[in-house]
PyMOL commands that place a pseudoatom at each C-alpha (Angstrom):
pseudoatom trace, name=CA, resn=GLU, resi=1, chain=A, elem=C, hetatm=0, pos=[75.696, 8.761, -105.309]
pseudoatom trace, name=CA, resn=ASN, resi=2, chain=A, elem=C, hetatm=0, pos=[79.463, 8.996, -105.885]
pseudoatom trace, name=CA, resn=TYR, resi=3, chain=A, elem=C, hetatm=0, pos=[78.894, 10.240, -109.428]
pseudoatom trace, name=CA, resn=ARG, resi=4, chain=A, elem=C, hetatm=0, pos=[76.395, 12.819, -108.204]
pseudoatom trace, name=CA, resn=ASN, resi=5, chain=A, elem=C, hetatm=0, pos=[78.983, 14.122, -105.733]
pseudoatom trace, name=CA, resn=SER, resi=6, chain=A, elem=C, hetatm=0, pos=[81.549, 14.285, -108.526]
pseudoatom trace, name=CA, resn=ILE, resi=7, chain=A, elem=C, hetatm=0, pos=[79.104, 16.173, -110.716]
pseudoatom trace, name=CA, resn=ARG, resi=8, chain=A, elem=C, hetatm=0, pos=[78.455, 18.670, -107.891]
pseudoatom trace, name=CA, resn=HIS, resi=9, chain=A, elem=C, hetatm=0, pos=[82.205, 19.174, -107.369]
pseudoatom trace, name=CA, resn=TYR, resi=10, chain=A, elem=C, hetatm=0, pos=[82.869, 19.674, -111.085]
pseudoatom trace, name=CA, resn=ARG, resi=11, chain=A, elem=C, hetatm=0, pos=[79.971, 22.095, -111.422]
pseudoatom trace, name=CA, resn=THR, resi=12, chain=A, elem=C, hetatm=0, pos=[81.173, 24.046, -108.383]
pseudoatom trace, name=CA, resn=ALA, resi=13, chain=A, elem=C, hetatm=0, pos=[84.655, 24.264, -109.884]
pseudoatom trace, name=CA, resn=ARG, resi=14, chain=A, elem=C, hetatm=0, pos=[83.178, 25.607, -113.117]
pseudoatom trace, name=CA, resn=GLU, resi=15, chain=A, elem=C, hetatm=0, pos=[81.127, 28.170, -111.195]
pseudoatom trace, name=CA, resn=LEU, resi=16, chain=A, elem=C, hetatm=0, pos=[84.356, 29.305, -109.524]
pseudoatom trace, name=CA, resn=GLY, resi=17, chain=A, elem=C, hetatm=0, pos=[85.874, 29.889, -112.934]
pseudoatom trace, name=CA, resn=VAL, resi=18, chain=A, elem=C, hetatm=0, pos=[87.946, 26.726, -113.235]
pseudoatom trace, name=CA, resn=GLU, resi=19, chain=A, elem=C, hetatm=0, pos=[87.590, 25.798, -116.890]
pseudoatom trace, name=CA, resn=SER, resi=20, chain=A, elem=C, hetatm=0, pos=[90.019, 23.144, -118.036]
pseudoatom trace, name=CA, resn=THR, resi=21, chain=A, elem=C, hetatm=0, pos=[89.746, 20.455, -120.668]
pseudoatom trace, name=CA, resn=ASP, resi=22, chain=A, elem=C, hetatm=0, pos=[90.276, 17.747, -118.062]
pseudoatom trace, name=CA, resn=LEU, resi=23, chain=A, elem=C, hetatm=0, pos=[87.530, 19.225, -115.896]
pseudoatom trace, name=CA, resn=LEU, resi=24, chain=A, elem=C, hetatm=0, pos=[85.100, 19.225, -118.827]
pseudoatom trace, name=CA, resn=ILE, resi=25, chain=A, elem=C, hetatm=0, pos=[86.044, 15.668, -119.792]
pseudoatom trace, name=CA, resn=ASN, resi=26, chain=A, elem=C, hetatm=0, pos=[85.658, 14.410, -116.221]
pseudoatom trace, name=CA, resn=LEU, resi=27, chain=A, elem=C, hetatm=0, pos=[82.340, 16.189, -115.821]
pseudoatom trace, name=CA, resn=GLY, resi=28, chain=A, elem=C, hetatm=0, pos=[81.153, 14.680, -119.104]
pseudoatom trace, name=CA, resn=LEU, resi=29, chain=A, elem=C, hetatm=0, pos=[82.171, 11.200, -117.985]
pseudoatom trace, name=CA, resn=ALA, resi=30, chain=A, elem=C, hetatm=0, pos=[80.525, 11.653, -114.590]
pseudoatom trace, name=CA, resn=LEU, resi=31, chain=A, elem=C, hetatm=0, pos=[77.310, 12.753, -116.296]
pseudoatom trace, name=CA, resn=PHE, resi=32, chain=A, elem=C, hetatm=0, pos=[77.450, 9.640, -118.498]
pseudoatom trace, name=CA, resn=SER, resi=33, chain=A, elem=C, hetatm=0, pos=[77.933, 7.465, -115.447]
pseudoatom trace, name=CA, resn=ASP, resi=34, chain=A, elem=C, hetatm=0, pos=[74.878, 9.043, -113.904]
pseudoatom trace, name=CA, resn=GLY, resi=35, chain=A, elem=C, hetatm=0, pos=[72.806, 8.314, -117.014]
pseudoatom trace, name=CA, resn=LEU, resi=36, chain=A, elem=C, hetatm=0, pos=[72.789, 11.901, -118.255]
pseudoatom trace, name=CA, resn=ASP, resi=37, chain=A, elem=C, hetatm=0, pos=[74.093, 11.121, -121.736]
pseudoatom trace, name=CA, resn=ASN, resi=38, chain=A, elem=C, hetatm=0, pos=[73.052, 14.332, -123.502]
pseudoatom trace, name=CA, resn=GLU, resi=39, chain=A, elem=C, hetatm=0, pos=[74.603, 16.547, -120.854]
pseudoatom trace, name=CA, resn=GLY, resi=40, chain=A, elem=C, hetatm=0, pos=[77.711, 14.360, -120.881]
pseudoatom trace, name=CA, resn=MET, resi=41, chain=A, elem=C, hetatm=0, pos=[78.028, 14.721, -124.644]
pseudoatom trace, name=CA, resn=GLN, resi=42, chain=A, elem=C, hetatm=0, pos=[77.675, 18.505, -124.320]
pseudoatom trace, name=CA, resn=MET, resi=43, chain=A, elem=C, hetatm=0, pos=[80.548, 18.643, -121.812]
pseudoatom trace, name=CA, resn=LEU, resi=44, chain=A, elem=C, hetatm=0, pos=[82.742, 16.446, -123.992]
pseudoatom trace, name=CA, resn=GLN, resi=45, chain=A, elem=C, hetatm=0, pos=[81.971, 18.571, -127.042]
pseudoatom trace, name=CA, resn=GLN, resi=46, chain=A, elem=C, hetatm=0, pos=[82.867, 21.690, -125.055]
pseudoatom trace, name=CA, resn=ALA, resi=47, chain=A, elem=C, hetatm=0, pos=[86.161, 20.052, -124.086]
pseudoatom trace, name=CA, resn=ALA, resi=48, chain=A, elem=C, hetatm=0, pos=[86.922, 19.157, -127.710]
pseudoatom trace, name=CA, resn=ASP, resi=49, chain=A, elem=C, hetatm=0, pos=[86.025, 22.680, -128.865]
pseudoatom trace, name=CA, resn=ALA, resi=50, chain=A, elem=C, hetatm=0, pos=[87.975, 24.376, -126.070]
pseudoatom trace, name=CA, resn=ASP, resi=51, chain=A, elem=C, hetatm=0, pos=[91.217, 22.481, -126.707]
pseudoatom trace, name=CA, resn=SER, resi=52, chain=A, elem=C, hetatm=0, pos=[92.050, 21.767, -130.332]
pseudoatom trace, name=CA, resn=THR, resi=53, chain=A, elem=C, hetatm=0, pos=[94.896, 19.504, -129.211]
pseudoatom trace, name=CA, resn=SER, resi=54, chain=A, elem=C, hetatm=0, pos=[92.890, 17.198, -126.928]
pseudoatom trace, name=CA, resn=ALA, resi=55, chain=A, elem=C, hetatm=0, pos=[92.688, 13.703, -128.381]
pseudoatom trace, name=CA, resn=ASP, resi=56, chain=A, elem=C, hetatm=0, pos=[91.064, 12.515, -125.138]
pseudoatom trace, name=CA, resn=ALA, resi=57, chain=A, elem=C, hetatm=0, pos=[88.008, 14.720, -125.633]
pseudoatom trace, name=CA, resn=CYS, resi=58, chain=A, elem=C, hetatm=0, pos=[87.496, 13.330, -129.138]
pseudoatom trace, name=CA, resn=TYR, resi=59, chain=A, elem=C, hetatm=0, pos=[88.093, 9.775, -127.963]
pseudoatom trace, name=CA, resn=TYR, resi=60, chain=A, elem=C, hetatm=0, pos=[85.449, 10.047, -125.251]
pseudoatom trace, name=CA, resn=LEU, resi=61, chain=A, elem=C, hetatm=0, pos=[83.051, 11.731, -127.683]
pseudoatom trace, name=CA, resn=ALA, resi=62, chain=A, elem=C, hetatm=0, pos=[83.560, 8.732, -129.978]
pseudoatom trace, name=CA, resn=LEU, resi=63, chain=A, elem=C, hetatm=0, pos=[82.643, 6.405, -127.104]
pseudoatom trace, name=CA, resn=GLY, resi=64, chain=A, elem=C, hetatm=0, pos=[79.553, 8.504, -126.435]
pseudoatom trace, name=CA, resn=TYR, resi=65, chain=A, elem=C, hetatm=0, pos=[78.485, 8.332, -130.066]
pseudoatom trace, name=CA, resn=SER, resi=66, chain=A, elem=C, hetatm=0, pos=[79.084, 4.585, -130.013]
pseudoatom trace, name=CA, resn=ARG, resi=67, chain=A, elem=C, hetatm=0, pos=[76.855, 4.319, -126.967]
pseudoatom trace, name=CA, resn=GLN, resi=68, chain=A, elem=C, hetatm=0, pos=[74.157, 6.220, -128.876]
pseudoatom trace, name=CA, resn=GLY, resi=69, chain=A, elem=C, hetatm=0, pos=[74.528, 4.044, -131.980]
pseudoatom trace, name=CA, resn=GLU, resi=70, chain=A, elem=C, hetatm=0, pos=[75.857, 6.941, -134.070]
pseudoatom trace, name=CA, resn=THR, resi=71, chain=A, elem=C, hetatm=0, pos=[78.563, 5.012, -135.928]
pseudoatom trace, name=CA, resn=GLN, resi=72, chain=A, elem=C, hetatm=0, pos=[79.524, 7.668, -138.482]
pseudoatom trace, name=CA, resn=LEU, resi=73, chain=A, elem=C, hetatm=0, pos=[79.888, 10.342, -135.789]
pseudoatom trace, name=CA, resn=GLU, resi=74, chain=A, elem=C, hetatm=0, pos=[81.863, 7.886, -133.679]
pseudoatom trace, name=CA, resn=LEU, resi=75, chain=A, elem=C, hetatm=0, pos=[84.281, 7.158, -136.535]
pseudoatom trace, name=CA, resn=ARG, resi=76, chain=A, elem=C, hetatm=0, pos=[84.677, 10.868, -137.282]
pseudoatom trace, name=CA, resn=GLN, resi=77, chain=A, elem=C, hetatm=0, pos=[85.699, 11.511, -133.667]
pseudoatom trace, name=CA, resn=TYR, resi=78, chain=A, elem=C, hetatm=0, pos=[88.271, 8.706, -133.815]
pseudoatom trace, name=CA, resn=GLU, resi=79, chain=A, elem=C, hetatm=0, pos=[89.711, 10.324, -136.954]
pseudoatom trace, name=CA, resn=LEU, resi=80, chain=A, elem=C, hetatm=0, pos=[89.786, 13.707, -135.246]
pseudoatom trace, name=CA, resn=ALA, resi=81, chain=A, elem=C, hetatm=0, pos=[91.455, 12.235, -132.143]
pseudoatom trace, name=CA, resn=LEU, resi=82, chain=A, elem=C, hetatm=0, pos=[94.182, 10.686, -134.299]
pseudoatom trace, name=CA, resn=SER, resi=83, chain=A, elem=C, hetatm=0, pos=[94.693, 13.950, -136.164]
pseudoatom trace, name=CA, resn=ARG, resi=84, chain=A, elem=C, hetatm=0, pos=[95.372, 15.525, -132.767]
pseudoatom trace, name=CA, resn=ASN, resi=85, chain=A, elem=C, hetatm=0, pos=[97.537, 12.666, -131.490]
pseudoatom trace, name=CA, resn=PRO, resi=86, chain=A, elem=C, hetatm=0, pos=[98.487, 9.917, -133.976]
pseudoatom trace, name=CA, resn=SER, resi=87, chain=A, elem=C, hetatm=0, pos=[99.749, 7.735, -131.103]
pseudoatom trace, name=CA, resn=HIS, resi=88, chain=A, elem=C, hetatm=0, pos=[96.598, 7.865, -128.930]
pseudoatom trace, name=CA, resn=MET, resi=89, chain=A, elem=C, hetatm=0, pos=[96.552, 4.183, -128.008]
pseudoatom trace, name=CA, resn=GLU, resi=90, chain=A, elem=C, hetatm=0, pos=[92.916, 3.691, -127.024]
pseudoatom trace, name=CA, resn=THR, resi=91, chain=A, elem=C, hetatm=0, pos=[91.773, 5.464, -130.182]
pseudoatom trace, name=CA, resn=LEU, resi=92, chain=A, elem=C, hetatm=0, pos=[94.058, 3.323, -132.357]
pseudoatom trace, name=CA, resn=LEU, resi=93, chain=A, elem=C, hetatm=0, pos=[92.747, 0.143, -130.738]
pseudoatom trace, name=CA, resn=ASN, resi=94, chain=A, elem=C, hetatm=0, pos=[89.058, 1.058, -130.749]
pseudoatom trace, name=CA, resn=TYR, resi=95, chain=A, elem=C, hetatm=0, pos=[89.133, 2.512, -134.260]
pseudoatom trace, name=CA, resn=GLY, resi=96, chain=A, elem=C, hetatm=0, pos=[90.996, -0.580, -135.463]
pseudoatom trace, name=CA, resn=THR, resi=97, chain=A, elem=C, hetatm=0, pos=[88.364, -2.793, -133.857]
pseudoatom trace, name=CA, resn=ARG, resi=98, chain=A, elem=C, hetatm=0, pos=[85.539, -0.811, -135.448]
pseudoatom trace, name=CA, resn=ASN, resi=99, chain=A, elem=C, hetatm=0, pos=[87.220, -1.250, -138.851]
pseudoatom trace, name=CA, resn=LEU, resi=100, chain=A, elem=C, hetatm=0, pos=[87.486, -4.987, -138.175]
pseudoatom trace, name=CA, resn=GLU, resi=101, chain=A, elem=C, hetatm=0, pos=[83.775, -5.119, -137.395]
pseudoatom trace, name=CA, resn=GLN, resi=102, chain=A, elem=C, hetatm=0, pos=[83.077, -3.392, -140.718]
pseudoatom trace, name=CA, resn=ARG, resi=103, chain=A, elem=C, hetatm=0, pos=[85.443, -5.823, -142.490]
pseudoatom trace, name=CA, resn=ASN, resi=104, chain=A, elem=C, hetatm=0, pos=[87.699, -2.958, -143.527]
pseudoatom trace, name=CA, resn=PHE, resi=105, chain=A, elem=C, hetatm=0, pos=[90.798, -5.079, -143.043]
pseudoatom trace, name=CA, resn=ALA, resi=106, chain=A, elem=C, hetatm=0, pos=[93.380, -2.771, -144.632]
pseudoatom trace, name=CA, resn=ALA, resi=107, chain=A, elem=C, hetatm=0, pos=[92.409, 0.131, -142.369]
pseudoatom trace, name=CA, resn=ALA, resi=108, chain=A, elem=C, hetatm=0, pos=[92.261, -2.132, -139.310]
pseudoatom trace, name=CA, resn=GLU, resi=109, chain=A, elem=C, hetatm=0, pos=[95.693, -3.560, -140.048]
pseudoatom trace, name=CA, resn=GLU, resi=110, chain=A, elem=C, hetatm=0, pos=[97.163, -0.064, -140.462]
pseudoatom trace, name=CA, resn=LEU, resi=111, chain=A, elem=C, hetatm=0, pos=[95.668, 1.139, -137.162]
pseudoatom trace, name=CA, resn=PHE, resi=112, chain=A, elem=C, hetatm=0, pos=[96.871, -1.911, -135.234]
pseudoatom trace, name=CA, resn=SER, resi=113, chain=A, elem=C, hetatm=0, pos=[100.312, -1.596, -136.841]
pseudoatom trace, name=CA, resn=GLN, resi=114, chain=A, elem=C, hetatm=0, pos=[100.416, 2.055, -135.837]
pseudoatom trace, name=CA, resn=ALA, resi=115, chain=A, elem=C, hetatm=0, pos=[99.552, 1.017, -132.281]
pseudoatom trace, name=CA, resn=LEU, resi=116, chain=A, elem=C, hetatm=0, pos=[102.398, -1.498, -132.318]
pseudoatom trace, name=CA, resn=ARG, resi=117, chain=A, elem=C, hetatm=0, pos=[104.844, 1.136, -133.554]
pseudoatom trace, name=CA, resn=THR, resi=118, chain=A, elem=C, hetatm=0, pos=[103.847, 3.129, -130.474]
pseudoatom trace, name=CA, resn=ASP, resi=119, chain=A, elem=C, hetatm=0, pos=[103.895, 0.163, -128.071]
pseudoatom trace, name=CA, resn=PRO, resi=120, chain=A, elem=C, hetatm=0, pos=[105.106, -3.191, -129.389]
pseudoatom trace, name=CA, resn=THR, resi=121, chain=A, elem=C, hetatm=0, pos=[103.860, -4.936, -126.239]
pseudoatom trace, name=CA, resn=GLN, resi=122, chain=A, elem=C, hetatm=0, pos=[100.208, -4.023, -126.864]
pseudoatom trace, name=CA, resn=ALA, resi=123, chain=A, elem=C, hetatm=0, pos=[98.380, -7.381, -126.819]
pseudoatom trace, name=CA, resn=ARG, resi=124, chain=A, elem=C, hetatm=0, pos=[95.111, -5.992, -128.223]
pseudoatom trace, name=CA, resn=ALA, resi=125, chain=A, elem=C, hetatm=0, pos=[96.961, -4.708, -131.279]
pseudoatom trace, name=CA, resn=TRP, resi=126, chain=A, elem=C, hetatm=0, pos=[98.690, -8.063, -131.857]
pseudoatom trace, name=CA, resn=ARG, resi=127, chain=A, elem=C, hetatm=0, pos=[95.328, -9.803, -131.503]
pseudoatom trace, name=CA, resn=GLY, resi=128, chain=A, elem=C, hetatm=0, pos=[93.801, -7.361, -133.990]
pseudoatom trace, name=CA, resn=ILE, resi=129, chain=A, elem=C, hetatm=0, pos=[96.585, -8.102, -136.491]
pseudoatom trace, name=CA, resn=GLY, resi=130, chain=A, elem=C, hetatm=0, pos=[95.939, -11.814, -135.898]
pseudoatom trace, name=CA, resn=ILE, resi=131, chain=A, elem=C, hetatm=0, pos=[92.249, -11.427, -136.668]
pseudoatom trace, name=CA, resn=VAL, resi=132, chain=A, elem=C, hetatm=0, pos=[93.021, -9.495, -139.854]
pseudoatom trace, name=CA, resn=MET, resi=133, chain=A, elem=C, hetatm=0, pos=[95.503, -12.159, -140.952]
pseudoatom trace, name=CA, resn=TYR, resi=134, chain=A, elem=C, hetatm=0, pos=[93.056, -14.962, -140.149]
pseudoatom trace, name=CA, resn=ALA, resi=135, chain=A, elem=C, hetatm=0, pos=[90.285, -13.219, -142.113]
pseudoatom trace, name=CA, resn=GLN, resi=136, chain=A, elem=C, hetatm=0, pos=[92.659, -12.959, -145.071]
pseudoatom trace, name=CA, resn=ASN, resi=137, chain=A, elem=C, hetatm=0, pos=[93.545, -16.657, -144.733]
pseudoatom trace, name=CA, resn=ASN, resi=138, chain=A, elem=C, hetatm=0, pos=[97.126, -15.873, -143.722]
pseudoatom trace, name=CA, resn=ILE, resi=139, chain=A, elem=C, hetatm=0, pos=[97.044, -18.510, -141.001]
pseudoatom trace, name=CA, resn=ASP, resi=140, chain=A, elem=C, hetatm=0, pos=[100.770, -18.671, -140.171]
pseudoatom trace, name=CA, resn=THR, resi=141, chain=A, elem=C, hetatm=0, pos=[100.966, -14.939, -139.546]
pseudoatom trace, name=CA, resn=ALA, resi=142, chain=A, elem=C, hetatm=0, pos=[97.693, -15.056, -137.596]
pseudoatom trace, name=CA, resn=VAL, resi=143, chain=A, elem=C, hetatm=0, pos=[99.077, -17.768, -135.303]
pseudoatom trace, name=CA, resn=LYS, resi=144, chain=A, elem=C, hetatm=0, pos=[102.301, -15.796, -134.767]
pseudoatom trace, name=CA, resn=SER, resi=145, chain=A, elem=C, hetatm=0, pos=[100.306, -12.662, -133.955]
pseudoatom trace, name=CA, resn=PHE, resi=146, chain=A, elem=C, hetatm=0, pos=[98.064, -14.435, -131.433]
pseudoatom trace, name=CA, resn=ARG, resi=147, chain=A, elem=C, hetatm=0, pos=[101.113, -16.039, -129.810]
pseudoatom trace, name=CA, resn=THR, resi=148, chain=A, elem=C, hetatm=0, pos=[102.818, -12.662, -129.576]
pseudoatom trace, name=CA, resn=ALA, resi=149, chain=A, elem=C, hetatm=0, pos=[99.664, -11.232, -128.005]
pseudoatom trace, name=CA, resn=LEU, resi=150, chain=A, elem=C, hetatm=0, pos=[99.829, -13.979, -125.389]
pseudoatom trace, name=CA, resn=GLN, resi=151, chain=A, elem=C, hetatm=0, pos=[103.499, -13.268, -124.734]
pseudoatom trace, name=CA, resn=CYS, resi=152, chain=A, elem=C, hetatm=0, pos=[102.559, -9.643, -124.098]
pseudoatom trace, name=CA, resn=ASP, resi=153, chain=A, elem=C, hetatm=0, pos=[99.558, -10.576, -121.963]
pseudoatom trace, name=CA, resn=PRO, resi=154, chain=A, elem=C, hetatm=0, pos=[99.342, -14.230, -120.864]
pseudoatom trace, name=CA, resn=SER, resi=155, chain=A, elem=C, hetatm=0, pos=[95.805, -13.608, -119.550]
pseudoatom trace, name=CA, resn=ASP, resi=156, chain=A, elem=C, hetatm=0, pos=[94.481, -12.614, -123.011]
pseudoatom trace, name=CA, resn=GLY, resi=157, chain=A, elem=C, hetatm=0, pos=[91.643, -15.112, -123.245]
pseudoatom trace, name=CA, resn=LYS, resi=158, chain=A, elem=C, hetatm=0, pos=[90.487, -13.909, -126.653]
pseudoatom trace, name=CA, resn=SER, resi=159, chain=A, elem=C, hetatm=0, pos=[93.853, -14.659, -128.260]
pseudoatom trace, name=CA, resn=LYS, resi=160, chain=A, elem=C, hetatm=0, pos=[93.826, -18.081, -126.567]
pseudoatom trace, name=CA, resn=ARG, resi=161, chain=A, elem=C, hetatm=0, pos=[90.385, -18.801, -128.045]
pseudoatom trace, name=CA, resn=TYR, resi=162, chain=A, elem=C, hetatm=0, pos=[91.495, -17.732, -131.519]
pseudoatom trace, name=CA, resn=LEU, resi=163, chain=A, elem=C, hetatm=0, pos=[94.521, -20.036, -131.316]
pseudoatom trace, name=CA, resn=GLN, resi=164, chain=A, elem=C, hetatm=0, pos=[92.313, -22.904, -130.171]
pseudoatom trace, name=CA, resn=MET, resi=165, chain=A, elem=C, hetatm=0, pos=[89.876, -22.222, -133.018]
pseudoatom trace, name=CA, resn=ILE, resi=166, chain=A, elem=C, hetatm=0, pos=[92.681, -22.175, -135.602]
pseudoatom trace, name=CA, resn=SER, resi=167, chain=A, elem=C, hetatm=0, pos=[94.172, -25.386, -134.213]
pseudoatom trace, name=CA, resn=LYS, resi=168, chain=A, elem=C, hetatm=0, pos=[90.957, -27.366, -134.757]
for i in range(1, 168): cmd.bond("trace and resi %d" % i, "trace and resi %d" % (i + 1))
show_as sticks, trace
zoom trace
C-alpha cells in the first residue's frame, strides 16, 4: 500500500508538470516495488534519456535488467553509468561483482581498484580484490585484502568466511 501511495504521489507530480530525473527514478523504483517491472523500466529509461549525466538512472536500469535476466543489457547500463560518473560506487561494486561471476578477473580487479581509489574504506571492494587474488592463486595478497575488508567493516561475514576457507 505504501508503494501504491508513492506511485500516486509521483504520478500526480508529473501531471502537475514536475518532471525531474529524481522523480522519474523514484517512480520507476516504486513501480518495481509494486511488481510493475515493465512500467518501472520505462520510467527509468525516461530518466536516463532525460538526463545524459545521470549515472543513477543507468545504475537502476542495470538492476532492472539484472532482475529480468538480461545480462548484456545490464552490463551495458553499468558501462553507461560509469561513462557518466566514473566514481559511481554502487556501479563499480556491482559491475565488478558481475565480472567476477563471469571470471573476468582483470576487469573485476580494475573496477574494485577504481572503487578503492574513490573510497579506500570500501569493504566490498577489498573483498572483491581478495576474491580476484584468491582465484589467481595469489594467497598472500588475498589474505591481506580480506583482512583490510574486515578492518573497514568488522561485520563483513563474507570476508570472514573467505579467510576461514583460506586458513584450512
